[in-house]
MARFI-258749 format. One record per atom (N, C-alpha, C, O): residue number from 1; residue in one letter; z, y, x. Coordinates in Angstrom, 1 decimal, always signed. Each point is the difference from the previous one (the first is absolute). Last residue first. Example, Ala and Ser with C-alpha at 12.3 -4.5 7.8 and 13.67 -1.06 7.14 Angstrom:
BEGIN
R|2|s|+7.1|-2.2|+12.8
R|2|s|+0.0|+1.1|+0.9
R|2|s|+0.8|+1.1|-0.8
R|2|s|+0.1|+1.1|+0.5
R|1|a|-0.2|-6.8|-0.2
R|1|a|+0.0|+1.2|-0.9
R|1|a|+0.0|+1.2|+0.9
R|1|a|+0.7|+0.0|+1.0
This chain:
BEGIN
R|153|x|+0.6|+20.7|+2.8
R|153|x|+0.1|+1.4|-0.3
R|153|x|+0.6|+0.8|+1.0
R|153|x|+0.1|+1.2|-0.1
R|152|x|-0.4|-5.9|+0.4
R|152|x|-1.4|+0.5|-0.1
R|152|x|+0.1|+1.6|-0.1
R|152|x|-0.8|+0.7|+0.5
R|151|x|+4.7|-3.5|-0.6
R|151|x|-0.6|+0.0|+1.4
R|151|x|-1.4|+0.7|+0.0
R|151|x|-0.4|+0.5|+1.0
R|150|x|+2.9|-1.1|-5.1
R|150|x|+0.8|+0.9|+0.9
R|150|x|-0.6|+0.1|+1.4
R|150|x|+0.1|+1.0|+0.7
R|149|x|-2.0|-4.0|-3.8
R|149|x|-0.3|+1.4|-0.4
R|149|x|+0.8|+0.9|+1.0
R|149|x|-0.6|+1.1|+0.4
R|148|x|+1.4|-5.7|-0.1
R|148|x|-1.3|+0.4|+0.5
R|148|x|-0.4|+1.4|-0.3
R|148|x|-0.5|+0.6|+0.9
R|147|x|+4.6|-2.2|-2.5
R|147|x|+0.1|-0.1|+1.5
R|147|x|-1.3|+0.5|+0.6
R|147|x|-0.1|+0.7|+0.9
R|146|x|+0.4|-1.3|-5.6
R|146|x|+0.7|+1.2|+0.4
R|146|x|+0.0|+0.1|+1.6
R|146|x|-0.3|+1.0|+0.5
R|145|x|-1.4|-4.9|-2.5
R|145|x|-0.9|+1.1|-0.2
R|145|x|+0.6|+1.3|+0.5
R|145|x|-0.7|+0.8|+0.6
R|144|x|+3.4|-4.6|-0.4
R|144|x|-1.1|-0.1|+1.0
R|144|x|-1.0|+1.2|-0.2
R|144|x|-0.5|+0.6|+0.9
R|143|x|+4.0|-1.1|-3.9
R|143|x|+0.5|+0.4|+1.3
R|143|x|-1.1|+0.0|+1.0
R|143|x|-0.1|+1.0|+0.8
R|142|x|-0.9|-2.8|-5.0
R|142|x|+0.1|+1.5|-0.1
R|142|x|+0.5|+0.6|+1.4
R|142|x|-0.4|+1.1|+0.4
R|141|x|+0.3|-5.8|-0.8
R|141|x|-1.4|+0.5|+0.1
R|141|x|+0.1|+1.6|-0.1
R|141|x|-0.8|+0.6|+0.7
R|140|x|+4.8|-2.9|-1.1
R|140|x|-0.5|+0.0|+1.3
R|140|x|-1.3|+0.5|+0.1
R|140|x|-0.4|+0.6|+1.0
R|139|x|+2.1|-1.0|-5.3
R|139|x|+0.8|+1.0|+0.8
R|139|x|-0.5|+0.1|+1.4
R|139|x|-0.3|+1.1|+0.5
R|138|x|-1.4|-4.5|-3.2
R|138|x|-0.5|+1.3|-0.5
R|138|x|+0.6|+1.1|+0.9
R|138|x|-0.7|+0.9|+0.5
R|137|x|+2.3|-5.3|+0.0
R|137|x|-1.2|+0.2|+0.6
R|137|x|-0.7|+1.4|-0.3
R|137|x|-0.6|+0.6|+0.9
R|136|x|+4.6|-1.8|-3.0
R|136|x|+0.3|+0.2|+1.3
R|136|x|-1.4|+0.2|+0.8
R|136|x|-0.1|+0.9|+0.9
R|135|x|-0.1|-2.2|-5.3
R|135|x|+0.3|+1.5|+0.1
R|135|x|+0.3|+0.4|+1.4
R|135|x|-0.2|+1.1|+0.5
R|134|x|-0.7|-5.7|-1.4
R|134|x|-1.2|+0.8|-0.2
R|134|x|+0.3|+1.4|+0.1
R|134|x|-0.8|+0.8|+0.6
R|133|x|+3.7|-4.5|+2.0
R|133|x|-0.1|+0.5|-1.4
R|133|x|-1.2|+1.0|+0.0
R|133|x|-0.2|+0.8|+0.9
R|132|x|+0.0|-4.8|+2.7
R|132|x|+0.8|+1.2|-0.3
R|132|x|-0.2|+0.5|-1.4
R|132|x|-1.0|-0.5|-0.7
R|131|x|-1.3|-3.0|+3.7
R|131|x|+1.3|-0.4|-0.5
R|131|x|+0.9|+1.1|-0.3
R|131|x|+1.3|-0.1|+0.2
R|130|x|-6.0|+0.1|+1.4
R|130|x|+1.1|+0.4|+0.9
R|130|x|+1.4|-0.5|-0.4
R|130|x|+1.0|+0.0|+0.7
R|129|x|-5.0|-0.8|-3.3
R|129|x|-0.3|-0.5|+1.4
R|129|x|+1.1|+0.3|+1.0
R|129|x|+0.3|-0.7|+0.9
R|128|x|+0.0|+2.2|-5.4
R|128|x|+0.1|-1.4|+0.0
R|128|x|-0.2|-0.5|+1.4
R|128|x|+0.6|-1.0|+0.4
R|127|x|-1.0|+5.6|-1.2
R|127|x|+1.3|-0.4|-0.2
R|127|x|+0.2|-1.6|+0.2
R|127|x|+0.9|-0.4|+0.6
R|126|x|-5.2|+2.3|-0.7
R|126|x|+0.6|+0.3|+1.3
R|126|x|+1.4|-0.5|-0.1
R|126|x|+0.5|-0.7|+0.9
R|125|x|-3.0|+0.3|-4.8
R|125|x|-0.4|-0.9|+1.0
R|125|x|+0.7|+0.2|+1.4
R|125|x|+0.4|-0.9|+0.6
R|124|x|+0.4|+4.0|-4.1
R|124|x|+0.6|-1.3|-0.3
R|124|x|-0.4|-1.0|+1.0
R|124|x|+0.8|-0.8|+0.4
R|123|x|-2.6|+5.1|-0.2
R|123|x|+1.3|+0.0|+0.5
R|123|x|+0.7|-1.4|-0.3
R|123|x|+0.8|-0.5|+0.7
R|122|x|-6.0|+0.3|+0.2
R|122|x|+0.9|+0.7|-1.0
R|122|x|+1.4|+0.0|+0.5
R|122|x|+0.3|-0.8|+1.0
R|121|x|-4.6|+0.7|+2.3
R|121|x|+1.0|-0.9|-0.7
R|121|x|+0.7|+0.9|-1.0
R|121|x|+0.3|+1.1|+0.2
R|120|x|-4.0|-0.1|+3.2
R|120|x|+0.0|+0.3|-1.5
R|120|x|+0.9|-1.0|-0.8
R|120|x|-0.4|-0.4|-1.1
R|119|x|-0.6|+1.3|+6.1
R|119|x|-0.3|-1.3|-0.7
R|119|x|+0.0|+0.0|-1.5
R|119|x|-0.5|-0.9|-0.7
R|118|x|+1.3|+5.0|+3.1
R|118|x|-1.1|-0.7|+0.7
R|118|x|-0.4|-1.3|-0.7
R|118|x|-1.1|-0.3|-0.3
R|117|x|+4.8|+3.0|-1.3
R|117|x|-1.2|+0.8|+0.0
R|117|x|-1.3|-0.8|+0.6
R|117|x|-1.1|+0.2|-0.4
R|116|x|+5.5|-2.4|-0.3
R|116|x|-0.3|+0.7|-1.1
R|116|x|-1.4|+0.8|+0.0
R|116|x|-0.8|-0.2|-0.9
R|115|x|+2.6|-2.3|+4.6
R|115|x|-0.3|-0.9|-1.1
R|115|x|-0.4|+0.8|-1.2
R|115|x|-0.8|-0.5|-0.7
R|114|x|+2.1|+3.1|+4.5
R|114|x|-1.3|-0.8|+0.1
R|114|x|-0.3|-0.9|-1.1
R|114|x|-1.2|-0.1|-0.5
R|113|x|+5.4|+2.3|+0.4
R|113|x|-1.1|+1.0|-0.1
R|113|x|-1.3|-0.7|+0.1
R|113|x|-0.9|+0.2|-0.8
R|112|x|+4.7|-2.7|+1.6
R|112|x|-0.2|+0.2|-1.4
R|112|x|-1.1|+1.0|-0.2
R|112|x|-0.8|-0.2|-0.9
R|111|x|+1.9|-0.7|+5.3
R|111|x|-0.5|-1.2|-0.6
R|111|x|-0.3|+0.2|-1.5
R|111|x|-1.0|-0.4|-0.5
R|110|x|+2.9|+3.9|+3.1
R|110|x|-1.4|-0.2|+0.3
R|110|x|-0.5|-1.3|-0.7
R|110|x|-1.1|+0.0|-0.5
R|109|x|+5.7|+1.2|+0.3
R|109|x|-0.7|+0.8|-0.8
R|109|x|-1.5|-0.2|+0.2
R|109|x|-0.8|+0.0|-1.0
R|108|x|+3.8|-2.3|+3.7
R|108|x|+0.2|-0.4|-1.4
R|108|x|-0.8|+0.9|-1.0
R|108|x|-0.4|-0.5|-1.0
R|107|x|+0.2|+1.4|+5.7
R|107|x|-0.7|-1.2|-0.4
R|107|x|+0.2|-0.4|-1.4
R|107|x|-0.9|-0.5|-0.7
R|106|x|+0.8|+5.6|+2.5
R|106|x|+0.9|-1.1|+0.1
R|106|x|-0.5|-1.3|-0.7
R|106|x|-0.6|+0.1|-1.0
R|105|x|-3.0|+3.4|+3.0
R|105|x|+1.0|-0.1|-1.2
R|105|x|+1.0|-1.1|+0.2
R|105|x|-0.5|-1.1|+0.4
R|104|x|-3.4|+2.2|+2.2
R|104|x|+1.3|+0.5|+0.6
R|104|x|+1.1|+0.0|-1.1
R|104|x|+1.1|+0.3|+0.2
R|103|x|-5.8|-1.5|-1.1
R|103|x|+0.5|-0.9|+1.1
R|103|x|+1.4|+0.3|+0.5
R|103|x|+0.6|-0.9|+0.6
R|102|x|-3.0|+3.9|-3.5
R|102|x|+0.6|-1.1|-0.8
R|102|x|+0.6|-1.1|+1.0
R|102|x|+1.0|-0.7|-0.2
R|101|x|-3.4|+4.3|+2.1
R|101|x|+1.2|+0.4|-0.6
R|101|x|+0.8|-1.1|-0.7
R|101|x|+1.2|-0.2|+0.1
R|100|x|-5.5|-0.7|+1.5
R|100|x|+0.9|+0.2|+1.1
R|100|x|+1.3|+0.5|-0.5
R|100|x|+1.0|-0.5|+0.5
R|99|x|-4.4|+0.0|-3.6
R|99|x|+0.5|-1.4|+0.4
R|99|x|+0.9|+0.2|+1.2
R|99|x|+1.0|-0.7|+0.1
R|98|x|-3.0|+4.6|-1.7
R|98|x|+0.9|-0.5|-1.0
R|98|x|+0.6|-1.3|+0.4
R|98|x|+1.2|-0.3|-0.1
R|97|x|-4.7|+2.1|+2.6
R|97|x|+1.2|+0.8|+0.2
R|97|x|+1.1|-0.5|-0.9
R|97|x|+1.2|-0.1|+0.4
R|96|x|-5.4|-1.9|-0.7
R|96|x|+0.6|-0.3|+1.2
R|96|x|+1.3|+0.7|+0.2
R|96|x|+1.0|-0.6|+0.6
R|95|x|-3.8|+1.7|-4.2
R|95|x|+0.7|-1.2|-0.2
R|95|x|+0.8|-0.5|+1.2
R|95|x|+1.2|-0.4|-0.1
R|94|x|-2.0|+5.6|-0.5
R|94|x|-0.9|-1.2|+0.1
R|94|x|+0.9|-1.2|-0.1
R|94|x|+1.2|+0.0|+0.3
R|93|x|-0.1|+4.8|-2.8
R|93|x|+0.2|-0.8|+1.3
R|93|x|-1.0|-1.2|+0.0
R|93|x|-0.4|-0.5|-1.0
R|92|x|+0.5|+3.6|-2.6
R|92|x|-0.7|+0.6|+1.2
R|92|x|+0.2|-0.9|+1.2
R|92|x|-0.7|+0.1|+1.0
R|91|x|+2.9|-1.0|-5.2
R|91|x|-1.4|-0.3|-0.1
R|91|x|-0.8|+0.5|+1.2
R|91|x|-1.1|-0.5|+0.2
R|90|x|+5.8|+1.4|-0.5
R|90|x|-0.3|-1.3|+0.1
R|90|x|-1.4|-0.4|+0.0
R|90|x|-0.4|-0.8|+0.8
R|89|x|+1.6|+5.2|-1.8
R|89|x|+0.3|-0.3|+1.5
R|89|x|-0.3|-1.5|+0.2
R|89|x|-0.6|-0.3|+1.1
R|88|x|+0.4|+1.8|-5.5
R|88|x|-1.2|+0.5|+0.7
R|88|x|+0.2|-0.3|+1.5
R|88|x|-1.0|-0.2|+0.7
R|87|x|+4.6|-0.9|-3.6
R|87|x|-1.2|-0.9|-0.2
R|87|x|-1.1|+0.5|+0.8
R|87|x|-0.7|-0.8|+0.6
R|86|x|+4.5|+3.4|-0.6
R|86|x|+0.3|-1.2|+0.7
R|86|x|-1.3|-0.9|-0.1
R|86|x|-0.3|-0.7|+0.9
R|85|x|+0.2|+4.7|-3.3
R|85|x|+0.0|+0.3|+1.4
R|85|x|+0.1|-1.3|+0.8
R|85|x|-0.7|-0.3|+0.9
R|84|x|+1.3|+0.2|-5.6
R|84|x|-1.5|+0.0|+0.4
R|84|x|-0.1|+0.3|+1.5
R|84|x|-1.0|-0.5|+0.6
R|83|x|+5.4|-2.1|-2.0
R|83|x|-0.6|+1.3|-0.3
R|83|x|-1.5|+0.0|+0.3
R|83|x|-0.5|-0.9|+0.7
R|82|x|+3.9|-3.0|-2.3
R|82|x|-0.9|+0.3|+1.2
R|82|x|-0.7|+1.3|-0.4
R|82|x|-0.8|+0.1|-1.0
R|81|x|+5.7|-2.5|-0.7
R|81|x|-1.3|+0.6|-0.3
R|81|x|-0.8|+0.3|+1.3
R|81|x|+0.6|+0.2|+1.0
R|80|x|+2.8|-4.4|-2.0
R|80|x|-0.1|+1.3|+0.8
R|80|x|-1.3|+0.7|-0.4
R|80|x|-1.1|-0.6|+0.1
R|79|x|+4.2|-3.0|-3.0
R|79|x|-1.3|+0.3|+0.6
R|79|x|+0.1|+1.4|+0.8
R|79|x|+0.7|+0.9|-0.5
R|78|x|+3.0|-5.2|-1.1
R|78|x|-0.4|+1.4|-0.1
R|78|x|-1.4|+0.1|+0.6
R|78|x|-0.4|-0.8|+0.8
R|77|x|+4.6|-2.6|-2.2
R|77|x|-1.4|-0.1|-0.1
R|77|x|-0.5|+1.5|-0.1
R|77|x|+0.1|+0.5|-1.1
R|76|x|+4.6|-3.8|+1.1
R|76|x|-0.6|+1.2|+0.7
R|76|x|-1.4|-0.2|+0.1
R|76|x|-0.5|-0.9|+0.6
R|75|x|+3.7|-2.3|-2.3
R|75|x|-0.6|+0.8|-1.0
R|75|x|-0.7|+1.2|+0.6
R|75|x|-0.7|+0.8|-0.7
R|74|x|+3.1|-4.0|+3.3
R|74|x|-1.2|-0.7|-0.6
R|74|x|-0.6|+0.9|-1.0
R|74|x|-1.2|-0.2|-0.4
R|73|x|+4.0|+1.8|+4.7
R|73|x|+0.2|-0.1|-1.4
R|73|x|-1.3|-0.6|-0.6
R|73|x|-1.1|+0.6|+0.1
R|72|x|+2.3|-1.8|+4.9
R|72|x|-0.5|+1.2|-0.8
R|72|x|+0.2|-0.3|-1.5
R|72|x|+0.0|-1.2|-0.4
R|71|x|+1.1|-1.9|+3.9
R|71|x|+1.1|+0.7|-0.6
R|71|x|-0.6|+1.2|-0.7
R|71|x|+0.8|+0.7|-0.6
R|70|x|-3.1|-4.1|+3.4
R|70|x|-0.1|+0.0|-1.5
R|70|x|+1.1|+0.8|-0.7
R|70|x|+0.1|-0.1|-1.2
R|69|x|-2.7|+0.4|+6.2
R|69|x|+1.3|-0.1|-0.7
R|69|x|-0.1|+0.1|-1.4
R|69|x|-0.4|+1.1|-0.6
R|68|x|-2.6|-2.1|+5.3
R|68|x|-0.1|+0.4|-1.4
R|68|x|+1.3|-0.3|-0.7
R|68|x|+0.3|-1.2|-0.2
R|67|x|-0.7|+0.0|+4.8
R|67|x|-0.4|+1.5|-0.1
R|67|x|+0.0|+0.5|-1.5
R|67|x|+0.3|+1.1|-0.3
R|66|x|+0.6|-5.8|+1.9
R|66|x|+1.1|+0.9|+0.0
R|66|x|-0.4|+1.4|-0.2
R|66|x|+0.9|+0.8|-0.3
R|65|x|-4.1|-4.2|+0.9
R|65|x|+0.7|-0.2|-1.3
R|65|x|+1.1|+1.0|-0.1
R|65|x|+0.2|+0.6|-1.1
R|64|x|-3.9|-1.6|+4.6
R|64|x|+0.5|+1.3|-0.4
R|64|x|+0.9|+0.0|-1.4
R|64|x|+0.1|+1.0|-0.6
R|63|x|-2.4|-4.9|+2.9
R|63|x|+0.4|+0.9|+1.1
R|63|x|+0.8|+1.2|-0.4
R|63|x|+0.9|+0.5|+0.7
R|62|x|-2.9|-3.8|-3.7
R|62|x|+0.8|-0.7|+0.9
R|62|x|+0.7|+0.9|+1.0
R|62|x|+1.2|-0.2|+0.5
R|61|x|-4.3|+2.0|-3.7
R|61|x|+1.2|-0.6|-0.7
R|61|x|+1.0|-0.6|+1.0
R|61|x|+1.2|+0.1|-0.1
R|60|x|-5.4|+1.4|+1.7
R|60|x|+0.9|+1.1|-0.4
R|60|x|+1.2|-0.5|-0.6
R|60|x|+1.1|+0.5|+0.3
R|59|x|-4.4|-3.6|+0.6
R|59|x|+0.6|+0.5|+1.3
R|59|x|+1.0|+1.1|-0.4
R|59|x|+1.1|+0.1|+0.5
R|58|x|-3.6|-1.7|-4.0
R|58|x|+1.0|-1.0|+0.4
R|58|x|+0.7|+0.4|+1.3
R|58|x|+1.2|-0.1|+0.1
R|57|x|-4.7|+2.8|-1.6
R|57|x|+1.0|+0.1|-0.9
R|57|x|+1.2|-1.0|+0.4
R|57|x|+1.1|+0.4|+0.1
R|56|x|-5.2|-0.7|+2.2
R|56|x|+0.8|+1.2|+0.4
R|56|x|+1.2|+0.2|-0.9
R|56|x|+1.0|+0.5|+0.5
R|55|x|-3.8|-4.0|-1.7
R|55|x|+0.6|-0.3|+1.2
R|55|x|+0.8|+1.2|+0.6
R|55|x|+1.2|-0.2|+0.4
R|54|x|-3.9|+0.8|-4.3
R|54|x|+1.1|-0.9|-0.3
R|54|x|+0.8|-0.4|+1.3
R|54|x|+1.3|-0.1|-0.1
R|53|x|-5.2|+2.6|+0.7
R|53|x|+1.0|+0.9|-0.7
R|53|x|+1.2|-0.9|-0.3
R|53|x|+1.1|+0.4|+0.2
R|52|x|-4.8|-2.7|+1.6
R|52|x|+0.6|+0.9|+1.0
R|52|x|+1.1|+0.9|-0.6
R|52|x|+1.1|+0.1|+0.6
R|51|x|-3.7|-2.8|-3.5
R|51|x|+1.0|-0.8|+0.8
R|51|x|+0.7|+0.8|+1.1
R|51|x|+1.2|-0.1|+0.2
R|50|x|-4.5|+2.2|-2.8
R|50|x|+1.2|-0.4|-0.8
R|50|x|+0.9|-0.8|+0.8
R|50|x|+1.2|+0.2|-0.1
R|49|x|-5.3|+0.7|+2.2
R|49|x|+0.9|+1.2|-0.1
R|49|x|+1.2|-0.2|-0.8
R|49|x|+1.1|+0.4|+0.3
R|48|x|-4.4|-3.7|-0.1
R|48|x|+0.7|+0.0|+1.2
R|48|x|+1.0|+1.2|+0.0
R|48|x|+1.1|-0.1|+0.4
R|47|x|-3.9|-0.3|-4.1
R|47|x|+0.9|-1.1|+0.1
R|47|x|+0.8|+0.0|+1.2
R|47|x|+1.3|-0.1|+0.0
R|46|x|-4.8|+3.2|-0.3
R|46|x|+1.0|+0.4|-0.9
R|46|x|+1.2|-1.2|+0.0
R|46|x|+1.2|+0.3|-0.1
R|45|x|-5.1|-1.1|+2.6
R|45|x|+0.8|+1.1|+0.6
R|45|x|+1.1|+0.4|-0.9
R|45|x|+1.2|+0.2|+0.5
R|44|x|-4.3|-3.3|-2.0
R|44|x|+0.8|-0.6|+1.0
R|44|x|+1.0|+1.0|+0.6
R|44|x|+1.1|-0.2|+0.2
R|43|x|-2.9|+1.3|-5.1
R|43|x|-0.6|-0.2|+1.3
R|43|x|+1.1|-0.6|+1.0
R|43|x|+1.2|+0.1|-0.2
R|42|x|-0.7|-1.5|-4.8
R|42|x|-0.1|+1.3|+0.6
R|42|x|-0.6|-0.3|+1.4
R|42|x|-0.2|-1.1|+0.5
R|41|x|+0.5|-2.5|-3.1
R|41|x|+0.0|+0.9|-1.1
R|41|x|+0.0|+1.5|+0.4
R|41|x|-0.3|+0.9|-0.8
R|40|x|+0.4|-5.3|+3.4
R|40|x|-1.2|+0.9|+0.0
R|40|x|-0.1|+0.9|-1.2
R|40|x|-1.1|+0.5|-0.4
R|39|x|+4.7|-3.7|+2.1
R|39|x|-0.9|-0.4|-1.2
R|39|x|-1.3|+0.9|-0.2
R|39|x|-0.7|-0.2|-0.9
R|38|x|+4.8|-1.9|+4.6
R|38|x|-0.8|+1.2|-0.3
R|38|x|-1.1|-0.3|-0.9
R|38|x|-0.8|-0.9|+0.2
R|37|x|+4.0|-2.2|+1.8
R|37|x|+0.3|+0.5|-1.3
R|37|x|-0.8|+1.2|-0.4
R|37|x|+0.1|+0.6|-1.1
R|36|x|-0.4|-2.9|+5.3
R|36|x|-0.5|-0.8|-1.0
R|36|x|+0.2|+0.4|-1.5
R|36|x|-0.6|-0.4|-1.0
R|35|x|+2.5|+2.6|+5.0
R|35|x|-1.4|+0.2|-0.2
R|35|x|-0.7|-0.8|-1.1
R|35|x|-0.9|+0.4|-0.7
R|34|x|+5.6|+0.1|+2.7
R|34|x|-0.4|+0.0|-1.5
R|34|x|-1.4|+0.2|-0.3
R|34|x|-0.4|+0.3|-1.1
R|33|x|+2.3|-0.4|+5.6
R|33|x|+0.7|-1.1|-0.7
R|33|x|-0.4|-0.1|-1.5
R|33|x|+0.1|-1.1|-0.5
R|32|x|-1.8|+4.6|+3.3
R|32|x|-0.5|-1.3|+0.4
R|32|x|+0.6|-1.1|-0.8
R|32|x|-0.7|-1.0|-0.3
R|31|x|+2.4|+5.3|-0.5
R|31|x|-1.4|-0.1|-0.4
R|31|x|-0.6|-1.3|+0.3
R|31|x|-0.6|-0.6|-0.8
R|30|x|+4.9|+1.5|+2.4
R|30|x|+0.0|-0.2|-1.4
R|30|x|-1.4|-0.2|-0.6
R|30|x|-0.3|-0.8|-0.8
R|29|x|+0.8|+2.1|+5.3
R|29|x|+0.5|-1.3|-0.2
R|29|x|+0.0|-0.4|-1.4
R|29|x|-0.4|-1.2|-0.3
R|28|x|-0.6|+5.6|+1.2
R|28|x|-1.1|-0.9|+0.2
R|28|x|+0.3|-1.4|+0.0
R|28|x|-0.8|-0.8|-0.4
R|27|x|+4.4|+3.9|+0.0
R|27|x|-0.9|+0.1|-1.2
R|27|x|-1.3|-0.9|+0.2
R|27|x|-0.4|-0.7|-1.0
R|26|x|+3.4|+1.2|+4.6
R|26|x|+0.6|-0.8|-1.1
R|26|x|-0.9|-0.1|-1.2
R|26|x|-0.2|-1.0|-0.5
R|25|x|-1.2|+3.8|+3.9
R|25|x|-0.1|-1.3|+0.4
R|25|x|+0.6|-1.0|-0.9
R|25|x|-0.5|-1.1|-0.3
R|24|x|+1.1|+5.7|-0.5
R|24|x|-1.4|-0.4|-0.2
R|24|x|-0.2|-1.4|+0.4
R|24|x|-0.8|-0.7|-0.7
R|23|x|+5.0|+2.6|+1.5
R|23|x|-0.2|-0.2|-1.4
R|23|x|-1.4|-0.5|-0.3
R|23|x|-0.2|-0.9|-0.8
R|22|x|+1.1|+2.1|+5.3
R|22|x|+0.8|-1.2|-0.5
R|22|x|-0.2|-0.4|-1.4
R|22|x|-0.4|-1.1|-0.4
R|21|x|-1.5|+5.2|+2.0
R|21|x|-0.7|-1.2|+0.5
R|21|x|+0.7|-1.3|-0.3
R|21|x|-0.7|-1.0|-0.4
R|20|x|+2.9|+5.0|-0.7
R|20|x|-1.2|-0.2|-0.9
R|20|x|-0.8|-1.2|+0.5
R|20|x|-0.5|-0.8|-0.9
R|19|x|+4.1|+2.2|+3.5
R|19|x|+0.5|-0.7|-1.1
R|19|x|-1.2|-0.3|-1.0
R|19|x|+0.0|-1.1|-0.7
R|18|x|-1.0|+3.6|+4.5
R|18|x|+0.5|-1.3|+0.4
R|18|x|+0.4|-0.8|-1.3
R|18|x|-0.3|-1.2|-0.2
R|17|x|-1.0|+5.7|-0.2
R|17|x|-1.2|-0.8|+0.2
R|17|x|+0.5|-1.5|+0.3
R|17|x|-0.6|-0.9|-0.5
R|16|x|+3.6|+4.2|-2.5
R|16|x|-0.4|-0.2|+1.4
R|16|x|-1.1|-1.0|+0.0
R|16|x|-0.1|-0.8|-0.8
R|15|x|+1.5|+1.9|-3.7
R|15|x|+0.1|+1.2|+0.9
R|15|x|-0.6|-0.2|+1.4
R|15|x|-1.0|+0.6|+0.3
R|14|x|+1.3|-3.2|-4.8
R|14|x|+1.1|-0.3|+1.0
R|14|x|+0.0|+1.1|+1.1
R|14|x|+1.0|+0.1|+0.7
R|13|x|-4.0|+0.0|-4.6
R|13|x|+1.2|-0.5|-0.5
R|13|x|+1.1|-0.1|+1.1
R|13|x|+1.2|+0.2|-0.3
R|12|x|-5.8|+1.2|+1.0
R|12|x|+0.6|+0.9|-1.0
R|12|x|+1.3|-0.5|-0.5
R|12|x|+0.7|+0.8|-0.6
R|11|x|-3.1|-3.4|+3.8
R|11|x|+0.6|+1.2|+0.5
R|11|x|+0.6|+1.0|-1.0
R|11|x|+0.9|+0.7|+0.3
R|10|x|-3.5|-4.5|-1.7
R|10|x|+1.4|-0.5|+0.5
R|10|x|+0.7|+1.3|+0.6
R|10|x|+1.2|+0.1|-0.2
R|9|x|-5.7|+0.4|-1.1
R|9|x|+0.9|-0.2|-1.2
R|9|x|+1.4|-0.3|+0.5
R|9|x|+0.9|+0.5|-0.6
R|8|x|-4.1|-0.1|+4.0
R|8|x|+0.3|+1.4|-0.7
R|8|x|+0.9|-0.2|-1.2
R|8|x|+0.9|+0.8|-0.2
R|7|x|-2.5|-4.6|+2.3
R|7|x|+1.0|+0.6|+0.9
R|7|x|+0.4|+1.3|-0.6
R|7|x|+1.2|+0.3|+0.0
R|6|x|-4.7|-2.5|-2.0
R|6|x|+1.3|-0.6|-0.4
R|6|x|+1.1|+0.5|+0.8
R|6|x|+1.2|+0.2|-0.4
R|5|x|-5.6|+1.1|+1.5
R|5|x|+0.4|+0.6|-1.4
R|5|x|+1.3|-0.6|-0.4
R|5|x|+0.8|+0.8|-0.6
R|4|x|-2.7|-2.5|+4.7
R|4|x|+0.3|+1.5|+0.1
R|4|x|+0.5|+0.5|-1.4
R|4|x|+1.0|+0.7|+0.0
R|3|x|-2.2|-5.4|+0.1
R|3|x|+1.2|+0.4|+0.7
R|3|x|+0.2|+1.5|+0.0
R|3|x|+1.1|+0.5|-0.3
R|2|x|-4.8|-3.4|-1.5
R|2|x|+0.9|+0.8|-0.8
R|2|x|+1.1|+0.6|+0.6
R|2|x|+0.7|+0.8|-0.5
R|1|x|-3.8|-3.5|+3.0
R|1|x|-0.8|+0.9|-0.8
R|1|x|+0.8|+0.9|-0.9
R|1|x|-0.3|+1.2|-0.2
């Protein structure tokens, strides 16, 4: 019942359908293993989604640890201005088009981009989940935004 939606969640993090299916299966194993801890404080789908996201993050950490380099200056914190032109182009695109472009984003950027925009994690939460410095996560998020804007414009 939840598999199609959860496969979509997993694909946003790992990119390929084959890897996403593996992550989803691991996620559902976690769901079944922890079903007794479901407290009905949120919908079952939301609870399952959070397990899928955490499973995808674990996969990312295990497989892609070497992609994110903490050598970035911890004090580096910048914002890329988004022009009105850029914003209007993004709003004209359909969600499917944006997801297709985001799917081509380098995995290290895509994970942070999804956690921030889709899952609405704070930079602090993302840093804790990925075991990275908060400012490093901010820099990667800005790079992801720039990467996306460069491909849309």
